[in-house]
C-alpha positions as CSV (number, residue, x, y, z in Angstrom):
1,M,27.0,-25.1,46.1
2,I,23.1,-23.4,46.1
3,G,24.1,-19.8,45.7
4,K,26.1,-21.0,42.3
5,T,23.2,-23.1,41.3
6,F,20.8,-19.8,42.2
7,A,22.6,-17.7,39.9
8,I,23.1,-19.6,37.1
9,A,19.3,-19.9,37.2
10,I,18.9,-16.4,37.3
11,L,20.9,-15.8,34.2
12,M,19.0,-18.3,32.8
13,M,15.7,-17.0,32.9
14,S,17.0,-13.4,32.3
15,A,18.3,-14.7,29.1
16,S,15.1,-16.5,28.4
17,M,13.2,-12.5,28.9
18,V,15.5,-11.1,26.5
19,V,14.7,-13.8,23.6
20,H,11.1,-13.9,24.3
21,A,11.1,-10.2,23.7
22,N,12.3,-9.7,20.5
23,D,9.8,-12.9,19.6
24,E,6.9,-10.3,20.2
25,P,4.3,-10.6,17.6
26,P,4.3,-7.3,14.9
27,A,2.5,-4.3,15.9
28,E,-1.3,-4.7,14.8
29,C,-2.0,-3.0,11.5
30,A,-4.4,-0.2,10.6
31,D,-7.3,-1.0,9.2
32,V,-6.3,-0.2,6.0
33,L,-4.0,-2.7,5.9
34,N,-5.8,-5.7,7.5
35,H,-6.4,-7.5,4.5
36,T,-5.5,-9.6,1.5
37,F,-5.4,-9.7,-2.3
38,N,-4.0,-11.0,-4.9
39,K,-1.3,-9.3,-7.4
40,L,-3.0,-8.2,-10.5
41,N,-3.3,-11.3,-13.0
42,S,-1.8,-13.2,-10.4
43,S,-3.1,-16.4,-8.4
44,E,-0.3,-15.2,-5.4
45,A,-1.5,-13.3,-2.3
46,L,-0.2,-10.6,-0.9
47,S,-0.7,-9.2,2.7
48,M,-1.0,-5.6,2.9
49,C,-0.4,-6.1,6.8
50,Q,3.2,-8.1,6.3
51,Q,4.2,-6.0,3.1
52,F,3.1,-2.4,4.0
53,N,3.0,-2.6,8.1
54,G,5.1,1.2,9.5
55,K,5.3,2.3,5.6
56,V,4.2,5.8,3.7
57,L,1.6,4.6,1.1
58,L,0.0,6.5,-2.0
59,I,-2.6,3.9,-3.1
60,V,-3.9,4.7,-6.5
61,N,-7.4,3.7,-8.4
62,T,-5.8,3.2,-11.3
63,A,-7.4,2.0,-15.4
64,S,-5.6,1.0,-18.4
65,Q,-8.1,2.9,-20.8
66,C,-8.0,6.8,-19.2
67,G,-6.9,9.5,-20.6
68,F,-4.7,9.6,-17.0
69,T,-3.2,6.4,-18.0
70,S,0.1,7.9,-18.6
71,Q,0.5,8.5,-14.7
72,F,1.7,5.1,-14.1
73,E,4.8,6.6,-15.8
74,Q,5.3,9.1,-12.6
75,L,3.7,7.0,-9.8
76,E,6.5,4.6,-11.5
77,N,9.3,7.5,-10.8
78,I,8.2,8.6,-7.2
79,Y,8.1,4.8,-6.5
80,Q,11.7,4.3,-7.2
81,Q,12.5,7.7,-6.3
82,Y,11.9,6.7,-2.5
83,K,11.2,3.3,-2.0
84,G,14.1,2.9,-0.4
85,R,13.1,5.5,2.6
86,G,10.2,3.4,3.8
87,F,7.3,4.3,0.6
88,T,5.3,2.4,-1.9
89,V,3.0,3.2,-4.6
90,I,-0.2,0.5,-4.4
91,G,-2.3,0.2,-7.9
92,F,-5.6,-1.4,-7.5
93,P,-7.4,-1.5,-11.6
94,S,-10.5,-0.9,-11.8
95,N,-13.4,-0.4,-14.4
96,D,-15.6,1.5,-12.1
97,F,-15.5,4.3,-14.7
98,R,-16.0,1.8,-17.8
99,Q,-11.7,2.3,-18.6
100,D,-10.2,-0.6,-17.3
101,R,-11.8,-3.4,-19.8
102,G,-10.7,-6.8,-21.2
103,S,-8.8,-8.9,-18.7
104,E,-6.8,-9.1,-16.1
105,A,-3.9,-9.5,-18.7
106,D,-4.8,-6.8,-20.6
107,T,-4.5,-4.5,-17.5
108,A,-1.2,-6.3,-16.8
109,K,0.1,-5.4,-20.2
110,V,-0.2,-1.7,-19.8
111,C,0.7,-1.9,-16.6
112,Y,4.6,-4.0,-16.7
113,L,5.4,-3.9,-20.5
114,D,3.9,-0.4,-21.6
115,Y,4.6,1.6,-18.2
116,G,7.3,-0.4,-17.0
117,V,5.8,-0.4,-13.3
118,T,7.1,-2.6,-11.1
119,F,5.4,-1.2,-7.8
120,P,2.6,-3.4,-6.5
121,M,-0.9,-3.7,-9.2
122,M,-3.5,-6.0,-7.1
123,E,-6.0,-7.9,-8.5
124,R,-8.7,-5.6,-10.5
125,T,-11.6,-4.6,-7.8
126,Q,-14.7,-2.0,-7.1
127,I,-13.4,1.0,-5.4
128,R,-17.0,2.7,-4.9
129,G,-20.4,1.8,-3.5
130,V,-21.4,-1.0,-1.6
131,S,-19.0,-3.5,-3.3
132,A,-15.8,-1.1,-3.1
133,N,-13.2,-3.2,-1.8
134,P,-12.4,-2.9,2.0
135,V,-9.4,-0.6,1.1
136,F,-11.4,1.7,-0.3
137,K,-14.1,1.1,2.2
138,V,-11.3,2.6,4.9
139,L,-9.6,5.1,2.7
140,A,-13.4,6.6,1.8
141,E,-14.5,6.5,5.6
142,K,-11.2,7.8,6.8
143,S,-11.1,10.8,4.3
144,G,-14.4,11.6,3.4
145,I,-13.7,11.3,-0.5
146,T,-14.4,8.6,-2.6
147,P,-12.4,8.4,-5.8
148,K,-14.4,10.9,-8.5
149,W,-12.4,9.1,-11.2
150,N,-9.2,7.0,-12.2
151,F,-6.2,7.6,-10.7
152,Y,-7.2,9.2,-7.4
153,K,-4.5,9.3,-4.9
154,Y,-4.4,9.1,-1.4
155,L,-0.9,9.5,1.1
156,V,-1.2,7.1,3.8
157,D,0.8,7.8,6.7
158,R,3.2,5.1,8.7
159,D,0.5,4.9,11.1
160,G,-2.0,4.0,8.3
161,E,-4.0,7.4,8.7
162,V,-5.2,9.3,5.5
163,V,-2.9,12.4,5.1
164,S,-4.5,13.8,2.3
165,V,-6.5,12.6,-1.7
166,F,-5.1,14.0,-4.3
167,A,-7.9,13.9,-7.9
168,S,-7.1,12.5,-11.0
169,S,-5.7,15.7,-12.3
170,T,-2.7,16.1,-10.1
171,L,0.0,14.5,-11.6
172,P,1.8,12.2,-8.9
173,T,5.3,14.2,-9.4
174,D,3.1,17.7,-8.5
175,D,5.5,19.6,-5.7
176,A,2.3,18.9,-3.6
177,I,2.8,15.1,-3.1
178,T,6.4,14.8,-3.3
179,E,6.5,17.2,-0.4
180,M,4.3,15.5,1.9
181,I,5.9,12.4,1.0
182,D,9.6,13.7,2.0
183,N,7.8,15.2,5.5
184,L,6.2,11.7,6.2
185,L,9.2,10.0,5.6
């Protein structure tokens, strides 16, 4: 009888260990993702760690009144092309170069209505200098490059490391970007 009780106790402990092994907290997020921001023109907060951990990212500083604003269309195209494979585009509107004036509602209209953006757009923020948001501080620290203009693109791997930085003049669908995305996925 003791042998049977002992065997049952061992089995129950083993089952308990298996259940608890699956309850482990997720791996820590990279520095670039340990932040929460409101979505554009919204009070809804988005945890970058929960939403984007383990994904390949193209993080872009955007502006709604810039000569490069039409890049929203290509950003949306690559988002649609790769989103099912663990990739996303994240847009951060900024008026650091004085080309995202007006309200966040105005910026949201340009993004969502004029260009049909469905990738995550965060609240307007600063992307340069001492007041830069923490994501752009980490990106600048890791890459050695701060945005020189709107639509700078930071390609980040699944581990949160900056793989490459592309200037405003590099189109989102340029082979240099899409080939790197393909290689990272």
